[in-house]
ROSE-713657 format. One record per residue: residue in three letters; x, y, z of N, C-alpha, C in turn. Coordinates in steps of 0.1 Angstrom, whole numbers, plus 5000, padded with zeros to 4 digits. Last residue first. Layout:
N
ALAXYZXYZXYZ...
END
This chain:
334
UNK948808504473949708384470950708414460UNK946908694476948208714483949108594482UNK944808594462945408724457946808744463UNK944008384478944608354465945308484459UNK943008524500944208434502944908414488UNK940808654489941908734495943208654496UNK939308434483939808514472940908604477UNK938808344509939508254499940008334488UNK937408554519938708524525939508434515UNK935008534504935808664504937208634509UNK934108284510934508314496935308434496UNK934908094537934508224533935008254519UNK936107864545934607874548934108004543UNK938707894542938107804532936507814534UNK939208064564939508104550938708024540UNK938707894585937908014584938008074570UNK940707704582939307664581938407784579UNK942907864586942807794573941307754571UNK942607944613942608044602942307984588UNK942907694624941607764626941507874615UNK945607644618944507564612943207624613UNK946907854634946907854619945807764613UNK946507774661945707874655945807894640UNK948207564670946807574674945907664666UNK950707594657950007464657948607464662UNK951507864661951007814648950207684649UNK950508004692951307924684950707884671UNK949908174712949408214699950108134688UNK949308154747949708084735949008144722UNK948708244772949608334763950008264750UNK947108034783946708174783947408264774UNK947407774786947207814772947007974771UNK947407714812948707704805948607754791UNK944707744820945707854823947007844816UNK942307654797943407604805944407714807UNK940307844787940007714792941007654801UNK941408074778940108084785939707954791UNK943007914751942908034759941508054765UNK943007554753942907684746942707794756UNK941007274766942207344762941907474754UNK938607144769939307194781940607264778UNK937707054745937107174750937707224763UNK939006814741939506924734939007054740UNK939806564757938806664760939306794754UNK940506274739941006394744939906494746UNK939506054726939606044740940306164747UNK939306094698938106054706938206064721UNK941906174690940706254687939606224696UNK943505954699943806094703942606184701UNK942305734686942205744701942505894705UNK943005804660941605794664941405804679UNK945705784661945205924659943705914663UNK946905574688946405594674945805734673UNK947805584713948505494704948105514690UNK948505894730947505804725948305714715UNK949706034761949905994747948805894743UNK949906334783949706194779949806164764UNK950106604780949106544790948806404787UNK952106834772952206684773951306634784UNK952407084748951907044761951906894761UNK953407124722953907214732953407174747UNK952106954705953506924707954107024718UNK948906874722949706934711951206914714UNK947706754743946906784732947606834720UNK949106444736947906514740948306644747UNK950706284709950806364721949606444723UNK951005964699950306084696950106164709UNK954205824708952905814702952305954699UNK956805854716955905814726954505794721UNK958205944694958505814699957605764709UNK955306134680956706114684957005974688UNK953206354665953506214667955006194669UNK950806604670952206574671952406424674UNK948406764648948806684660950306644659UNK946706994639948206984637948706894649UNK944106964646944406974632945906964629UNK943906984673943706844667944106844653UNK944107244680945307174680945207034674UNK942607494675942207364669943507284668UNK941507764696942607674692942007544686UNK939508034682939807924691940907834687UNK940708364673940208234670940308144682UNK940308704663940708604673940008474669UNK941708994646940708894648941208794658UNK943709164650942609214642941409114643UNK946109094662945009124670943809174663UNK948209014647948109154649947009194659UNK947708744645948908784652948808934655UNK945408754629945308704643946508744651UNK946408834605945408914612945408884627UNK947808594600948608724602947708824609UNK945708424596946608404607947408524610UNK944508544573943808544586944708514598UNK946408484553946208624557945508634571UNK948508204562947308264556947108404561UNK952108214556950908204565949708254558UNK954808264548954108134545953008114556UNK955608574533955308494545954408374542UNK957508754518956908634513956708534525UNK956709104523957408984527956708864522UNK954809294515956009284508956809154511UNK952709294533952409264519953709234511UNK954109374556953409244556953109204542UNK955109624551956009514552955309384550UNK953509854549953509764538954409644539UNK953609984574954310044563954509944551UNK953709704598953309834593954109874581UNK954509474611953809464598953409594592UNK955609564635956509504625955809494611UNK953309654648954309754645955309694634UNK951809424651951209534644952309634640UNK953609264665953409234651952709344644UNK953609394691954909374683954609354668UNK950909374698951509504696952809494688UNK950609094700949809174691950409304688UNK952509034721952608974708951909064697UNK951409174742952709214737952909164723UNK949009024746949009164744950309214737UNK950108754752949208794740949208934737UNK953608744761952208734764951408784752UNK956508554749955608674748954208644753UNK959208454770958108424761957108534761UNK961408454788961408544776960308514765UNK961508284809961408424812961208514800UNK962308014808960808044809960508194810UNK964507814794964307954796962807984796UNK964107534790964907584801964707734804UNK960907384785961907484780962707534791UNK958807234795960107174795961207274790UNK956407384793957007364806958407304806UNK956307664770956007534774956907474785UNK955807954763956507904774956107764778UNK956308034729955307994739956007914750UNK957008294706957408184715956408154725UNK955308344676955608394689956008284698UNK956708284644955908234655956308294668UNK956808274609957208344621956208284632UNK958308174578957308154588957808224601UNK958808254544959208264557958008234567UNK960008124511959008184520959508174535UNK962408114497961108104490960008164499UNK965008354504964308224506963008224499UNK966908574501965908534491965408394492UNK968808704514969008554513968008504503UNK967708964509969108934507969308784505UNK964908974512965609054501967009014498UNK964108784532963308814520964108874509UNK966008794552965608664546964908684532UNK966109064557967308994553966908864546UNK963509124565964109194554965309114548UNK963408964588962608924577963009004564UNK965309094605965608954600964708914588UNK964209354607965609334602965809194597UNK961709314618961809374604963209344598UNK962409214643961609134634961709184619UNK963809444653964509314651963709224642UNK961709624653962809644644963609524642UNK960109524674959609524661960709544650UNK962509334694961709454691961109444677UNK962809064716962809114702962009234701UNK962408964741963609044739963709104725UNK960308794739960008924744961309014744UNK960708634706960708634721960508774726UNK959908444678960008574684959808564699UNK961408224655960608234667960908374674UNK961208154621961708244631960808254643UNK962007954595961107964606961808044617UNK962107944559962707964572961607974583UNK962307734530961507824539962307834552UNK963207644498963707674512962707774519UNK963507394474962707494479963107514494UNK966607344455965607304466964707424469UNK968707404437967307394433966207344443UNK971207444445970907314440969407294436UNK971107704455971907674443971607544437UNK969607664478969007734467969807714454UNK971507514493970307454490969607524478UNK973507714495973807594488972507524484UNK972207904511972607944498972907824489UNK971807754534970607794527971107834512UNK974507724543973707604539972507644530UNK975107984549975807914539975107794534UNK973308014570973208104558973908034547UNK974407834589973007814584972807894571UNK976907944594976807814588975407784582UNK976108194606976908194593976808054586UNK974808104629974108184619974808174605UNK976707964644975707894638974907974627UNK978608124657979008074644977807994637UNK978108024691978608114681978908044668UNK975207914708976507874702976907974691UNK972607944716973607924726974907874720UNK970508014700970907874700972107844709UNK970408294706969208204708969608054709UNK972908384699972508394713971408294716UNK972708344671973708274679973408274694UNK970708534666970408394664971408314672UNK971908784673970608744679970408594678UNK974108794656974308794671973008744678UNK972908764629974008684634974008684650UNK969208794631970508814625971608754633UNK967008524641967408664640968708674632UNK966508264641965708344651966108494650UNK966008024618966808144620966008234629UNK965807694606965407784618966507894619UNK964607604575965807634583965407734594UNK963107354559962707464568963907494577UNK962807244526963607254537963107374546UNK960207054511960707194514961607174526UNK958706864485959706874496960207014498UNK957106844464956506794476957506814488UNK958606904442957607004446956906974459UNK962006834450960706794446959706894450UNK965506754449964406854449963106784444UNK966806504471966706564458965506654457UNK969306384495968006444491968006494477UNK971806314501970806214504969406264499UNK973506534500973406444488972406334490UNK973306654525972606704514972406614502UNK974706584548973606504545972906544532UNK976806764552977106624553976006544547UNK975507024551976706984542977006844541UNK973506994572973106994558974306964548UNK974007024598974406894592974006884577UNK973107274605974507244607974907114600UNK970307334603971207344591972607304593UNK968307294620969207404623970307424613UNK965207204604966607184607967307304612UNK962507034591962907134599964307104604UNK961006964561962106914570962707024578UNK958006894550958707014555959806964565UNK956206764524957106734535957906864538UNK953106654514954006774514954906764526UNK952806334500952706414512953606534510UNK953106134481952606264477952106344489UNK954405904487953005904491952306034488UNK956905994479956205894471954705884474UNK957406154501957206214488956506124479UNK957805954520956706044522956406114509UNK960105834510958905754511957705844513UNK962006044512961705984499960405904499UNK962106084540961606184531961206134518UNK963205834547961905874552961305984544UNK965705844535964705744531963305784535UNK966906054550966706064535965705964530UNK966905944576966106064573965906084558UNK968205734589967405704577966505824573UNK969505844611970305774600969505744588UNK968906164623968306024621969005964609UNK969906414622970706314630970106174629UNK968106564610969206514602970106424609UNK966306644630966006524622967106474613UNK966906734662967506764649967306644640UNK964106774685965406734680965806784666UNK962106764656962806684666962906764679UNK960406724625961106804635961906714644UNK958706744596959606654604960506744612UNK955406794589956606864593957506774601UNK953306704563954006654575955206744577UNK950006684548951306754550951906704563UNK947606554546948306574534949706644535UNK946806284569947206424567947906444554UNK946106024576945706074562946006214560UNK946505854598945705984600945306044586UNK947705624587946605614595945805744596UNK949905714572948805654565947605644574UNK951405824593950905914583949805844575UNK952005594608951205694614950605794604UNK953505454589952205394593951405504600UNK955805604588954905604576953505544580UNK956805554613956505694609955505694598UNK957305284612956405334622955905474618UNK959205264591957805214589956805264599UNK961405384604960805444592959405394590UNK961605394639961705324627960905384616UNK963105664657961805604653962105524640UNK965705624680965305674666964105594662UNK967105704712966205634703965905704690UNK968705854728969405764719968405694709UNK966905994744967606074734968405984724UNK966205794762965205844752965905914741UNK968505774777968105654770967005694759UNK968706034789969705994779969205874771UNK965506204792966606124797967506064786UNK964806524777964506394779965706314785UNK965506774769965506754784965106614787UNK965406844743966606764747966606744762UNK963006994741963006854736964206774741UNK962707254748962707154759962807014754UNK964107564739963607434735963707334746UNK965407804744963907804743963307674740UNK968107764743967507794756966007784756UNK969407474726968807614726968007634739UNK971807304720971007314732970407454734UNK972407094691972407224698971607204711UNK971906844681973306884681973507034687UNK969506634697969906744689971406774690UNK966906384701968306434702968606544692UNK964406284695964506404704965906464705UNK962906164665963906154675963806284683UNK960806214648961306074648962506054658UNK958006384650959306384657959906244658UNK955806554630956506424632957806444638UNK953006704630954306734635955006604639UNK950906694602951406624614952806674617UNK948106884591949606854591950006784603UNK945406854593945906924581947406884580UNK943306594605944606664605944906734592UNK939906644618940906574609942206654608UNK936706634630938106664633939006584624UNK934206564617934406694625935806734627UNK933206474587934206444596934506564604UNK931306484566930906524580931906474590UNK932106454541931906324548931506354563UNK932406724536931306654529931106514536UNK934806764550933506834554932306764548UNK936606624536936306584549935006644554UNK936506764512936206624512935806574526UNK937507014520936107004515935706854515UNK940206944526939306994537937806974532UNK941106864501941106774512940206814523UNK940807094486940006984482940006884494UNK942707264500941307294499940407184496UNK945007124494944507134508943107164509UNK945207154466945207014472944607024487UNK945207424464944107354458944007214464UNK947707484477946407544482945207464477UNK949507354460949307304473948007354479UNK949207524437949007374436948707314450UNK950007774449948607754444948307604443UNK951907774480951807774465950407724461UNK950607954509951207844503951107844487UNK950708314509950508194515951208074508UNK952008634514952008524505951708394513
END
């Protein structure tokens, strides 16, 4: 299952409009990081490695909105750090919804009970709760006991209040195909979230744990086994069919990181949120002054094992919209 039909039509129209204007590079979604601070210290995350003075900073709301207006992306994923630590996060979401941007608020869920009353359901707004596995596996991943139970309780409350809820699960080399099956079965059948996202972990340089990220060959083997026996069709996965093909190794794509750019306290990050080769002050500068052909598997050794959503999902989306057969297939699986 991909994105909702209304959203699919909006994104399809947006892509077509840019193609008709012969705009070669344009953003589908912005990874917006209004802060780097977090209330957890996960082993696989490098965001909290910034100096203390940086961790204290919070992006002004108008700065974030100006970045979205400038680039024109129809979707935004608000991450961090933990975005619920931003004192104006409710206002930021409200303003983005007023702009009719599809907003995905990524969170570890620990602050949801305190902050929930600041939000209201909207077809433009989705909570994205990070769950890396069942209780023991998730708590190990976030380096703190009890987080899984708190996150699950928060998801149930969100569902009770009528919010749309998606989950995001990062897969590491310590996970077996059965581990993937177990967590997705739980999220799909027991917790009954609206949709689920999955991503193979990528060893970006600031992550404290550099030993448990998946190489490409192992990633493909793991997902082929996890997706077998009809699981892929049964689960409510929030990915295009071609991206899931990509994870299984049935097809391959070049990286199009420019389509999911990252905007943070430092500006537009080159070339993506997982690598930091400098920053641009505007999206136009990011597009025009980044040597995009020097990145991606086969071009930059740092990209050799990357199969991350930010680089390859947009390529799959463009390939889907460029093929009548794949477009029909995607609609069938929505």
